[in-house]
N, C-alpha and C positions, 0 to 999 in steps of 0.2 A: 346862164352858165352857173353850174354848181361847183363849189370847192369842197373837196373831201379832205378832212384833216384826220390824221391818226394821232390819237391821244393814248399813250401807253398806260395800261393799268398797272396796279401794284403786282399782280401775278406775272405780267410780262417782265417787269423789272426784276422780280425774284428769279424768274427762269433764266434771264440773261446773266444775272449774278451767279447762278448755279453753274451755268456753262463756263463762264469765265473762271470760276473757282476750280472746276474740273480741269480746264486747260492749264491753269497755273500748276496744279499738282502734277499733271502729266509732264509738263515741261521740266519741273524740278527733278522728277524721277529720271527723265531722259538725260538730263545734264549729269546727274549723279552716275548713271550707267556709263556715260561717255568718259567721265573722269576715271572710273574704275578700269575700263578697257585701256585707257591711255597708260595707267599705272602698270597694268599687266604687260603691255607692250614694252615699256621702258625696262621693267624688271627682267623680262625675258631677254632683253638686249645686253644685260650685264653678264660678265664672265662668272664662272662658278666661284672663283676666288673672291671677287667683289661681293657676291651674294653671301659668301661665308663670312666676310668681314662685317656685314651688317646683320648677321645672325639668321640668315634665311637659307633654306635649301631650295633648289629649283622646283622640287615637288610641292613646296608650300606656297608658291607665288599666287596662284589663283585663290586658294582658300584665305590667305591673308588679305588679298585685295577685296574679296567679297564679304568676308566675315570680320575682318579686322584682326588685330593681334592681341586683343584683350584676353581671349580665352586660350591663347597659345601657351604651352608650357615651355619655359626656357630650356635650352639644351643642357643635358647633363642632370636635369632635375628628375630624380627617380621616385618622387612621391607619386602615389596613385592619384589619378585625376578624380575619381569618385571613390573615396575610401569606404571600406565596408564598415558597418555599424558595430 
C-alpha cells in the first residue's frame, strides 16, 4: 500500500496568500459599502428640519455619504470653488 503525501510548494503558499489577500480586500470594501448604505438609510429617515440642523440638504445625502464632506462648501459661502487665475 502506498501513501501519497501532499507537500505544498512555495508557489502554492503564495497563491493561497494572494487569494486570502484579495478576499480580505473584497470583504473590507463590502463592509464599507454596507456602512455607507446604512448611513444613507438613516439620513433619509430624518426630517428636513433635522437635516437642516446638521447642515445637510436632502439632495446632498448620497454625495456626502459616498464622497464625504471634506470637499463640500459650507452654506452661505459665496467663494468660487475653482477660482480663476
